[in-house]
C-alpha positions as CSV (number, residue, x, y, z in Angstrom):
1,M,5.9,-20.6,26.1
2,T,9.0,-19.0,24.6
3,V,9.8,-17.6,21.2
4,D,11.5,-20.9,20.2
5,D,8.3,-22.8,21.0
6,V,6.5,-21.1,18.0
7,Q,7.3,-22.7,14.7
8,Q,8.4,-20.2,12.1
9,S,9.3,-19.8,8.4
10,V,12.1,-17.6,7.1
11,Y,11.9,-15.4,4.0
12,N,15.3,-14.2,2.9
13,L,15.2,-10.9,1.1
14,L,15.4,-11.3,-2.6
15,K,18.7,-11.0,-4.4
16,S,17.7,-7.8,-6.1
17,N,19.4,-4.5,-6.8
18,Q,16.0,-2.8,-6.0
19,R,16.8,-2.0,-2.4
20,K,14.7,0.2,-0.1
21,P,14.1,0.5,3.6
22,I,12.7,-2.7,5.2
23,D,9.0,-2.2,6.2
24,F,6.9,-3.9,8.9
25,G,3.8,-3.1,10.8
26,N,0.7,-4.1,12.7
27,N,-2.7,-2.6,12.6
28,G,-1.4,0.5,10.7
29,F,1.5,1.2,13.1
30,S,4.4,1.0,10.7
31,A,8.2,1.2,10.7
32,S,10.9,1.3,8.0
33,L,14.4,0.1,8.8
34,L,17.7,1.0,7.2
35,P,20.0,-1.9,6.3
36,N,22.2,-1.0,9.3
37,G,19.4,-2.0,11.6
38,R,18.2,1.5,12.7
39,F,14.8,3.1,12.0
40,V,14.4,5.7,9.3
41,T,10.7,6.4,10.1
42,L,7.9,5.3,12.3
43,N,4.3,6.0,11.1
44,A,1.0,5.9,13.0
45,F,-2.7,6.8,12.7
46,H,-3.9,10.1,14.2
47,S,-7.6,10.8,14.5
48,R,-7.3,14.5,13.4
49,H,-4.3,14.6,11.1
50,G,-4.7,11.2,9.5
51,N,-1.0,10.1,9.8
52,I,1.9,11.1,11.9
53,I,5.6,10.3,11.4
54,A,8.7,10.1,13.5
55,A,11.8,10.9,11.4
56,L,15.2,12.5,11.4
57,W,14.0,15.6,9.4
58,P,11.6,18.4,10.1
59,Q,8.0,18.7,8.8
60,F,7.3,19.3,5.1
61,P,7.1,23.1,4.5
62,H,3.6,24.1,3.5
63,E,4.8,26.6,0.8
64,K,6.5,23.8,-1.1
65,H,3.5,21.7,-2.0
66,Y,3.5,22.9,-5.6
67,D,7.3,22.6,-6.0
68,T,7.5,19.3,-7.8
69,P,11.3,18.9,-7.6
70,F,11.2,19.7,-3.9
71,V,8.4,17.2,-3.4
72,R,10.5,14.5,-5.1
73,Q,13.5,15.4,-3.1
74,Y,11.6,15.3,0.2
75,R,10.1,11.9,-0.7
76,A,13.6,10.6,-1.3
77,K,14.9,11.4,2.2
78,P,14.4,7.8,3.6
79,L,16.3,6.5,0.6
80,E,19.2,8.8,0.8
81,L,20.3,7.1,4.1
82,M,20.3,3.6,2.7
83,G,24.1,3.3,2.3
84,S,24.9,4.8,5.7
85,A,26.5,2.6,8.3
86,T,25.3,4.7,11.3
87,A,22.3,6.8,10.2
88,G,18.8,6.4,11.7
89,F,17.4,6.3,15.2
90,G,17.0,3.5,17.7
91,L,19.5,0.9,18.8
92,F,22.8,0.8,17.0
93,L,25.8,-1.5,17.6
94,S,28.7,-1.6,15.1
95,T,29.3,-5.0,13.5
96,E,32.3,-6.3,11.6
97,E,30.2,-7.5,8.7
98,E,27.1,-6.6,6.7
99,L,23.8,-7.6,8.2
100,E,21.9,-10.4,6.5
101,W,18.2,-9.7,6.4
102,S,15.1,-11.9,6.3
103,Y,11.5,-11.8,7.3
104,I,10.2,-14.2,9.9
105,D,6.9,-15.6,8.6
106,G,7.0,-12.9,5.9
107,A,6.2,-10.3,8.6
108,W,9.0,-9.6,11.1
109,P,12.5,-8.3,10.0
110,N,15.4,-10.3,11.3
111,A,19.0,-9.2,10.9
112,K,22.0,-11.5,11.5
113,A,25.7,-11.3,11.6
114,K,28.4,-13.1,13.5
115,G,27.4,-13.0,17.2
116,Y,24.5,-10.7,16.3
117,D,20.8,-11.5,16.0
118,S,18.3,-8.6,15.9
119,L,14.5,-9.2,15.6
120,F,11.8,-6.6,15.1
121,V,8.1,-7.1,15.9
122,M,5.0,-5.0,16.7
123,Q,2.0,-5.7,18.9
124,D,-0.7,-3.5,20.5
125,G,0.9,-0.3,19.3
126,I,4.4,-1.1,20.7
127,C,7.4,-1.8,18.4
128,L,10.0,-4.0,19.9
129,N,13.6,-4.7,18.9
130,I,15.2,-7.8,20.6
131,L,18.9,-8.0,19.9
132,R,21.0,-11.0,21.1
133,L,24.7,-10.5,21.4
134,Q,27.0,-13.5,21.7
135,N,30.7,-13.6,22.5
136,K,32.1,-17.0,21.3
137,S,35.7,-15.9,21.6
138,N,38.1,-16.7,24.5
139,T,38.5,-13.1,25.5
140,T,36.2,-10.5,27.0
141,K,34.4,-8.4,24.4
142,K,33.4,-4.7,24.8
143,V,30.6,-3.5,22.7
144,T,29.6,0.1,22.4
145,Y,26.0,1.0,21.6
146,S,24.1,4.2,20.8
147,F,20.4,4.8,20.9
148,R,19.2,8.4,20.8
149,E,19.2,10.9,17.8
150,D,17.4,14.1,17.0
151,V,14.0,12.8,16.1
152,Y,11.1,14.9,15.0
153,V,7.4,14.1,15.3
154,N,5.5,15.5,12.2
155,R,2.3,15.4,10.4
156,A,2.6,13.3,7.3
157,A,3.5,15.5,4.2
158,Y,0.8,14.3,1.8
159,S,2.8,15.9,-1.0
160,C,1.4,15.0,-4.4
161,L,2.9,15.3,-7.9
162,T,-0.5,16.4,-9.1
163,E,-1.4,18.7,-6.3
164,V,-4.7,20.6,-6.2
165,S,-5.5,21.3,-2.6
166,P,-2.7,20.8,-0.1
167,C,-3.5,20.3,3.6
168,A,-2.4,22.9,6.1
169,M,0.7,22.0,8.2
170,P,0.7,22.6,11.9
171,L,3.6,24.7,13.3
172,Q,6.7,22.7,14.0
173,H,7.3,21.9,17.6
174,R,9.8,19.6,19.3
175,Q,10.2,18.8,23.0
176,E,12.6,16.1,24.1
177,N,12.6,14.5,27.6
178,V,15.2,12.0,28.8
179,T,15.0,10.1,32.1
180,E,16.7,7.1,33.5
181,E,14.0,4.9,32.1
182,S,12.6,6.6,29.0
183,W,13.2,8.9,26.0
184,T,10.3,10.9,24.6
185,V,9.9,13.5,21.8
186,S,6.6,15.3,21.6
187,N,4.9,17.8,19.4
188,Q,2.2,19.6,21.3
189,N,0.8,21.1,18.1
190,L,-0.5,17.8,16.9
191,P,-0.5,16.6,19.7
192,A,1.6,13.4,19.4
193,M,4.5,11.6,21.1
194,F,7.4,9.4,20.1
195,E,8.5,7.2,23.1
196,S,11.2,4.7,23.8
197,K,12.7,2.5,26.5
198,L,15.8,0.3,26.7
199,W,16.6,-2.7,28.8
200,I,19.8,-4.8,28.9
201,D,19.3,-8.3,30.3
202,G,16.0,-7.0,31.7
203,Q,17.5,-4.0,33.5
204,P,16.6,-0.5,32.4
205,R,19.2,1.7,30.9
206,S,19.2,5.4,30.2
207,S,19.0,6.1,26.5
208,G,21.9,7.6,24.7
209,Q,25.3,5.8,24.6
210,G,27.0,3.2,26.6
211,F,28.9,-0.1,26.4
212,I,28.4,-3.7,27.3
213,E,31.1,-6.1,28.5
214,L,30.6,-9.7,27.4
215,S,32.8,-12.3,29.0
216,S,34.0,-15.3,27.0
217,S,31.2,-17.6,25.8
218,T,28.4,-15.5,27.2
219,E,25.5,-13.5,25.7
220,C,23.2,-10.7,26.5
221,I,19.8,-9.6,25.4
222,I,19.0,-6.0,24.6
223,T,15.4,-5.0,24.3
224,A,14.3,-1.7,23.0
225,A,10.6,-0.6,22.9
226,F,9.2,2.2,20.8
227,S,5.8,3.9,20.4
228,L,4.4,6.7,18.2
229,H,0.9,7.8,19.1
230,E,-1.6,10.5,19.4
231,G,-1.6,12.4,22.7
232,L,1.2,13.2,25.2
233,K,1.0,10.3,27.7
234,E,3.6,7.5,27.8
235,R,2.3,4.1,26.8
236,I,5.2,1.6,26.8
237,P,4.6,-1.1,29.5
238,D,7.1,-2.7,31.8
239,Y,9.7,-5.2,30.6
240,E,7.8,-8.4,31.4
241,S,4.7,-7.1,29.5
242,C,6.9,-6.3,26.5
243,Q,8.3,-9.9,26.5
244,K,4.7,-11.2,26.3
245,L,4.0,-8.8,23.4
246,V,6.9,-10.4,21.5
247,I,5.5,-13.9,21.9
248,D,2.0,-12.7,20.8
249,A,3.4,-11.0,17.7
250,L,5.4,-14.0,16.6
251,A,2.5,-16.3,17.1
252,S,0.2,-14.1,15.0
253,R,1.7,-14.6,11.6
254,R,2.1,-18.3,11.4
255,G,0.5,-20.6,8.8
256,W,1.1,-19.4,5.3
257,L,1.5,-22.3,2.8
258,P,3.7,-21.2,-0.1
259,P,1.8,-21.5,-3.4
260,F,5.1,-21.1,-5.4
261,S,8.7,-22.2,-4.9
262,D,10.3,-19.1,-6.2
263,A,10.2,-15.3,-5.8
264,R,6.5,-15.3,-6.6
265,D,5.8,-16.7,-3.1
266,M,7.7,-13.7,-1.5
267,I,5.6,-11.3,-3.7
268,L,2.3,-12.9,-2.7
269,R,3.1,-13.1,1.0
270,R,4.7,-9.7,1.4
271,N,2.1,-7.8,-0.5
272,L,-0.7,-9.5,1.6
273,E,1.2,-8.6,4.8
274,Y,1.8,-5.0,3.6
275,I,-1.9,-4.4,2.9
276,L,-3.1,-6.0,6.2
277,S,-0.4,-4.6,8.5
278,N,0.9,-1.4,7.1
279,C,-2.0,-0.1,5.0
280,S,-5.0,-1.0,7.1
281,L,-5.4,1.6,9.9
282,D,-7.8,1.1,12.7
283,A,-9.8,4.4,12.9
284,A,-11.9,3.2,15.9
285,D,-15.6,3.7,15.4
286,K,-15.0,5.1,11.9
287,G,-13.9,1.6,10.7
288,V,-10.7,0.7,9.0
289,C,-9.0,3.1,6.5
290,V,-6.8,1.5,3.8
291,I,-4.0,3.8,2.6
292,T,-2.0,3.3,-0.6
293,D,1.3,3.3,1.2
294,H,2.5,4.2,4.7
295,Q,5.5,6.3,3.7
296,V,5.0,8.6,0.7
297,L,1.3,9.2,0.4
298,P,-0.6,7.7,3.4
299,L,-3.9,8.5,1.8
300,G,-7.0,6.5,0.8
301,W,-8.2,6.4,-2.8
302,T,-11.3,4.3,-3.3
303,R,-9.7,3.0,-6.5
304,D,-6.5,1.8,-4.9
305,N,-8.4,0.4,-1.9
306,Y,-10.6,-1.7,-4.1
307,Y,-7.7,-3.5,-5.8
308,Q,-5.8,-3.8,-2.5
309,L,-8.8,-5.5,-0.9
310,A,-9.7,-7.4,-4.0
311,Y,-6.4,-9.2,-3.5
312,V,-7.2,-9.8,0.2
313,H,-10.6,-11.1,-0.9
314,E,-9.0,-13.5,-3.3
315,V,-6.7,-14.8,-0.6
316,Y,-9.7,-15.2,1.7
317,K,-11.5,-17.3,-0.9
318,R,-8.4,-19.5,-1.3
319,A,-7.7,-19.8,2.4
320,D,-8.0,-23.6,2.4
321,E,-5.0,-23.9,0.1
322,L,-3.0,-20.9,1.4
323,F,-3.1,-21.4,5.2
324,A,-2.4,-24.4,7.5
325,A,-5.4,-25.6,9.3
326,P,-4.5,-24.5,12.9
327,Y,-4.1,-20.9,11.8
328,R,-6.6,-20.7,9.0
329,N,-9.6,-19.3,11.0
330,A,-7.5,-16.6,12.6
331,W,-6.3,-15.4,9.2
332,K,-9.8,-15.5,7.7
333,Q,-11.3,-13.6,10.7
334,R,-8.6,-10.9,10.3
335,M,-9.1,-10.5,6.6
336,Q,-12.9,-10.5,6.9
337,E,-12.8,-7.9,9.6
338,I,-10.6,-5.5,7.6
339,M,-12.8,-5.8,4.5
340,Q,-16.0,-5.3,6.6
341,R,-14.7,-2.4,8.6
342,H,-13.3,-0.7,5.5
343,L,-16.9,-0.6,4.2
344,I,-17.9,1.3,7.3
345,W,-15.0,3.7,6.8
346,V,-15.5,4.4,3.0
347,F,-19.3,4.9,3.3
348,G,-18.7,7.2,6.3
349,A,-16.0,9.2,4.7
350,S,-16.6,12.9,4.1
351,R,-18.4,13.8,0.8
352,P,-19.2,17.5,1.0
353,K,-20.6,17.6,-2.6
354,G,-22.2,14.2,-2.5
355,Y,-19.4,12.4,-4.3
356,W,-16.2,10.7,-3.2
357,G,-13.2,12.9,-3.7
358,R,-9.9,12.0,-5.2
359,S,-8.1,11.1,-1.9
360,Y,-8.7,11.0,1.8
361,L,-6.9,11.3,5.1
362,A,-7.1,8.2,7.3
363,S,-9.4,10.2,9.5
364,G,-12.0,10.2,6.7
365,E,-11.6,13.8,5.8
366,V,-11.4,14.5,2.0
367,L,-8.1,16.0,1.0
368,H,-8.5,16.4,-2.7
369,N,-12.2,17.1,-3.4
370,V,-12.0,16.4,-7.2
371,Y,-14.6,14.4,-9.0
372,Q,-13.4,11.2,-10.7
373,L,-16.1,9.0,-12.2
374,D,-14.3,5.7,-11.6
375,Q,-13.9,6.4,-7.8
376,Q,-17.7,6.7,-7.4
377,C,-18.0,3.0,-8.5
378,Y,-15.4,1.2,-6.4
379,P,-17.2,1.5,-3.0
380,L,-20.4,0.2,-4.5
381,L,-18.5,-2.7,-6.2
382,E,-16.7,-3.4,-2.9
383,L,-20.0,-3.6,-1.1
384,V,-21.7,-6.0,-3.5
385,E,-18.6,-8.3,-3.7
386,F,-18.5,-8.4,0.1
387,Y,-22.2,-9.5,-0.1
388,D,-21.3,-12.1,-2.6
389,T,-19.0,-13.8,-0.2
390,F,-20.4,-13.0,3.3
391,G,-24.0,-12.1,2.7
392,D,-25.4,-9.5,5.1
393,K,-23.0,-10.3,7.8
394,D,-23.7,-8.4,11.0
395,G,-26.3,-6.3,9.0
396,I,-23.4,-4.4,7.4
397,V,-24.8,-4.6,3.8
398,S,-28.4,-3.6,4.8
399,S,-27.1,-0.7,6.8
400,L,-25.2,0.7,3.9
401,V,-27.3,-0.2,0.9
402,G,-29.2,3.1,1.1
403,H,-26.0,4.9,0.1
404,I,-26.2,3.2,-3.3
405,D,-29.2,5.1,-4.6
406,D,-27.8,8.3,-3.3
407,S,-24.5,7.7,-5.1
408,L,-26.2,6.8,-8.4
409,T,-28.3,10.0,-8.1
410,C,-25.1,12.0,-7.5
411,I,-23.4,10.8,-10.7
412,Q,-26.6,11.6,-12.6
413,Q,-25.5,15.2,-12.2
414,F,-22.7,14.4,-14.6
415,K,-24.8,12.6,-17.3
416,A,-24.4,13.7,-20.9
417,P,-27.6,15.4,-22.2
418,N,-28.2,12.9,-25.0
419,A,-26.3,9.8,-24.0
420,W,-25.9,7.4,-21.0
421,L,-22.4,8.6,-20.4
422,F,-21.0,10.5,-17.5
423,S,-18.3,13.1,-17.4
424,T,-15.2,13.1,-15.2
425,Q,-12.8,15.8,-14.1
426,E,-9.8,13.6,-13.9
427,T,-8.6,10.2,-15.2
428,P,-7.8,7.3,-12.9
429,G,-4.2,8.6,-13.1
430,D,-5.3,11.8,-11.3
431,D,-4.7,13.8,-14.5
432,E,-7.0,16.4,-16.0
433,V,-9.0,15.4,-19.0
434,I,-9.0,17.1,-22.4
435,Y,-12.4,15.6,-23.2
436,P,-15.0,14.9,-20.5
437,Y,-15.9,11.2,-21.2
438,H,-13.5,8.4,-20.3
439,F,-13.6,4.9,-21.7
440,S,-12.3,2.6,-18.9
441,S,-14.4,4.4,-16.3
442,H,-17.5,3.5,-18.3
443,V,-16.5,-0.1,-18.5
444,L,-16.3,0.1,-14.7
445,V,-19.7,1.8,-14.4
446,W,-21.3,-0.9,-16.5
447,H,-19.7,-3.7,-14.5
448,T,-20.7,-2.1,-11.2
449,L,-24.3,-1.7,-12.3
450,K,-24.5,-5.4,-13.5
451,K,-23.1,-6.5,-10.1
452,L,-25.6,-4.3,-8.3
453,E,-28.5,-6.1,-9.9
454,K,-28.2,-8.9,-7.4
455,L,-28.2,-6.7,-4.3
456,P,-31.5,-6.3,-2.5
457,G,-32.8,-2.9,-1.4
458,I,-31.9,-0.7,-4.3
459,S,-34.6,1.5,-5.9
460,T,-32.7,2.6,-9.0
461,N,-33.4,0.4,-12.1
462,V,-29.7,-0.6,-12.4
463,A,-30.5,-3.2,-15.1
464,D,-31.8,-0.5,-17.4
465,W,-28.9,1.8,-16.5
466,A,-26.4,-1.0,-17.3
467,Q,-27.9,-1.8,-20.7
468,N,-28.0,1.9,-21.7
469,V,-24.4,2.6,-20.4
470,R,-23.0,-0.4,-22.4
471,Q,-24.9,0.5,-25.5
472,D,-23.7,4.1,-25.5
473,T,-20.1,3.3,-24.5
474,L,-19.8,1.0,-27.5
475,K,-21.5,3.6,-29.7
476,H,-19.5,6.7,-28.7
477,F,-16.0,5.3,-27.9
478,T,-15.7,2.9,-30.9
479,T,-13.9,4.7,-33.6
480,S,-11.0,4.0,-36.0
481,Y,-7.2,4.5,-35.7
482,Q,-5.1,4.0,-38.8
483,G,-8.0,2.2,-40.4
484,R,-8.6,-0.2,-37.5
485,P,-11.5,-0.2,-35.0
486,I,-10.4,0.9,-31.5
487,F,-11.8,2.1,-28.3
488,A,-10.8,5.7,-27.8
489,Y,-9.4,6.9,-24.4
490,L,-11.5,10.1,-24.2
491,T,-14.2,11.7,-26.3
492,D,-16.4,14.8,-26.2
493,L,-19.3,13.2,-28.1
494,E,-18.8,15.7,-30.9
495,G,-16.4,13.6,-33.0
496,H,-13.2,14.4,-31.2
497,Y,-11.1,11.6,-29.6
498,Q,-7.9,11.1,-27.7
499,F,-5.9,7.9,-28.5
500,Y,-4.0,6.9,-25.4
501,H,-3.8,4.1,-22.8
502,D,-2.5,4.4,-19.2
503,A,-1.2,1.9,-16.6
504,N,-4.0,3.2,-14.3
505,D,-6.8,2.1,-16.6
506,I,-7.3,-1.4,-15.2
507,P,-11.0,-1.8,-16.1
508,S,-10.0,-1.7,-19.8
509,V,-8.1,-5.0,-19.5
510,Y,-10.9,-6.5,-17.4
511,A,-13.5,-5.7,-20.1
512,P,-13.7,-9.3,-21.5
513,V,-13.3,-10.9,-18.0
514,W,-16.4,-8.9,-16.9
515,G,-18.3,-9.6,-20.0
516,F,-18.4,-6.1,-21.5
517,C,-16.9,-7.4,-24.7
518,S,-15.3,-10.6,-25.9
519,A,-11.6,-11.3,-25.9
520,E,-11.8,-11.4,-29.7
521,D,-13.4,-8.0,-30.0
522,E,-11.3,-6.1,-32.6
523,A,-11.7,-2.7,-30.9
524,W,-10.5,-4.1,-27.6
525,R,-7.6,-6.0,-29.2
526,N,-6.5,-2.9,-31.1
527,L,-6.7,-0.8,-27.9
528,F,-4.0,-3.0,-26.4
529,A,-2.1,-3.4,-29.6
530,F,-1.9,0.4,-29.6
531,G,-1.5,0.8,-25.8
532,L,1.4,-1.7,-25.5
533,S,3.4,-0.2,-28.4
534,N,5.4,2.9,-29.3
535,E,2.3,4.3,-30.9
536,N,1.1,5.1,-27.4
537,K,3.7,7.8,-27.3
538,E,2.9,9.4,-23.9
539,A,2.7,6.2,-21.9
540,F,4.6,3.4,-23.4
541,F,8.3,3.3,-22.9
542,E,10.5,0.9,-24.8
543,G,13.6,-0.8,-23.3
544,T,14.8,-3.9,-21.5
545,Y,12.4,-3.2,-18.6
546,G,10.0,-1.1,-20.7
547,G,6.3,-1.2,-20.8
548,L,3.1,0.7,-20.1
549,G,3.3,3.7,-17.8
550,S,1.6,7.0,-17.4
551,V,1.9,10.6,-18.7
552,H,2.6,12.0,-15.2
553,T,5.5,9.7,-14.4
554,R,7.1,8.9,-17.7
555,N,8.6,5.6,-17.1
556,A,7.5,1.9,-17.2
557,W,5.1,1.0,-14.4
558,P,4.8,-2.4,-12.7
559,L,1.1,-1.6,-12.6
560,G,1.3,-1.5,-16.4
561,D,3.0,-4.8,-16.4
562,S,0.2,-6.3,-14.3
563,Q,-2.2,-5.2,-17.1
564,Q,0.1,-6.7,-19.8
565,L,0.3,-10.0,-17.9
566,L,-3.4,-10.2,-17.5
567,Y,-3.9,-9.3,-21.2
568,A,-1.4,-12.1,-22.2
569,I,-3.3,-14.6,-20.0
570,I,-6.7,-13.6,-21.5
571,T,-5.4,-13.8,-25.1
572,N,-3.3,-16.9,-24.6
573,A,-0.2,-15.0,-25.6
574,A,2.4,-17.4,-24.1
575,Q,5.5,-15.5,-25.1
576,M,4.2,-12.2,-23.8
577,R,3.1,-13.8,-20.6
578,K,6.6,-15.3,-20.1
579,K,8.5,-12.1,-20.8
580,T,6.2,-10.0,-18.7
581,T,6.4,-12.4,-15.7
582,E,10.2,-12.4,-16.1
583,R,10.3,-8.6,-16.1
584,L,8.1,-8.4,-13.0
585,L,10.5,-10.8,-11.2
586,K,13.4,-8.5,-12.0
587,T,11.7,-5.2,-11.1
588,V,10.4,-6.3,-7.8
589,Q,12.2,-4.8,-4.8
590,W,14.1,-6.9,-2.4
591,D,11.3,-7.1,0.1
592,G,8.7,-8.4,-2.5
593,L,7.0,-5.0,-3.0
594,Y,6.7,-2.9,-6.1
595,A,7.3,0.8,-6.9
596,E,5.3,3.2,-9.0
597,A,7.8,3.4,-11.9
598,V,11.1,2.0,-13.0
599,D,13.6,3.2,-15.7
600,Q,12.8,1.3,-18.9
601,D,16.5,0.8,-19.7
602,T,18.0,-0.1,-16.2
603,G,15.0,-1.2,-14.2
604,V,16.0,1.1,-11.4
605,V,13.1,2.6,-9.4
606,T,12.4,6.2,-10.6
607,S,9.2,7.0,-8.6
608,K,7.6,6.0,-5.3
609,H,9.3,3.0,-3.8
610,W,6.1,2.6,-1.7
611,F,2.9,1.9,-3.7
612,S,0.6,-0.9,-2.7
613,W,-1.7,-1.0,-5.7
614,P,0.7,-2.5,-8.3
615,G,1.8,-5.2,-5.8
616,A,-1.8,-6.1,-5.1
617,M,-2.6,-6.3,-8.8
618,V,0.5,-8.4,-9.6
619,S,-0.2,-10.7,-6.7
620,K,-3.9,-11.2,-7.6
621,V,-3.1,-12.0,-11.2
622,L,-0.3,-14.4,-10.2
623,L,-2.5,-16.1,-7.7
624,E,-5.5,-16.4,-10.0
625,S,-3.4,-17.8,-12.9
626,K,-1.5,-20.3,-10.8
């Protein structure tokens, strides 16, 4: 079988001004490409450090973790090279025209120009670039190529804008080794290695620079293989084995049936691919860690993970309509395995004080051990929703159900003395609270408890808990704002309230969907009338691309638009739904993914070009409302 024997679909990158490096991956081994066809980073799992990166710049300096301007500048390094004709590492050949990019089957980047066709795939921890050069002229053509640059192998930076406990950075180390058949760069302080090999028409070439002579009406095939991995032993196999990996990779992404005929299909397909291939990291016997992005903050939040996998779960349930029959079972098996093994990872993750921390390394080590009420709920909700679809498959639910009583006992430590409400240290936006009790987290607590009623093996009387939580949430958060009933954002139970709404407060918009209140409830309606208006001064940003955002990144957030779109659907607000959908189709990046925030006047990305949660939310709402 050859590559041409495997039927494929082509997704051209969107005609969008929102350009970023082009991402692809497999099993958590990720790459980002510049428009010139070279790598800007490779990223991979490491059992001790969580994530490692191969890049053109040295490791993040530990002393800069609290320097927010520097953090933003360091995060922007991959984007600063976007306009360069030669920057990056890996194979480079000068072309006379700009490369035209697409994704084969929504997964594998493909760049084309006159006489130039470059394909990128990943399989079994090996990244492969197959470049076909053709000379269709009547004269001999001489093509110069370059391959090697000064690459560093680093621990991921994990630099947060709301830093509380930065991780220690190993000492920088770089050792380069070049032979006739391979090029390696290692960091013994991790330990980890970047490795590459190059073949031209099947013959090994020393990495560096060289030229190729193409006679008239001939072609040649250049194959480059790359790996980034833990340890200091080379892993790239021989040329023939690499050719087989290409075929296996191409065959693995077939079968998606487009549910839309416009950019929405690209959004759905690319966000699914990004979650499954770039964000789902195989942590061996620890299970599968899901990170929120592979580039900026390759960390796990139980909150983000729930919504990422909720989209995967929705795709799984609609597999009959979304995948062609010959490929359907393979897709379903892959999605089910990731959801199941993530349960193993999240319930096995470190909890030194009994609760899930703010964020985690892929290794399962807690990075920011801050207590957030909402993040105690998401693993429980994820478990019971897995049970809803799969039952006790492989005994996974019965093996983990004992954690639920322990988790509920843990949050009891934070119960108010005279109410069934629980305090939190931070909001779902990772921001400190001015009052300890948070509304949307209690909607989520109630919903989780109601879902847990159906799960066997729980000793806690979750039905009574749910009734008490809903009753006291309605009692203590319902107040008035400018003479209208409204749900407050925060309260201290002593008559003080904060009026605010944030893009991160997804449970608030789901309140009527989950049955916490009706869609006609005045307090709920007024919460969104306030939240989606200029009255919400700290988090709503008016403009052509304006909308709901957050206090710590003061611009419009696509995640906020996902809330507004869902609110419009729930309330049958047709004009709001139309305008919000149009805005989302304009702020999406050219590869179908969404950023954290965009400028409300220009729509240009202002923060985190990589952020899987908004894309998962947008995709799920679009799919469910189709």
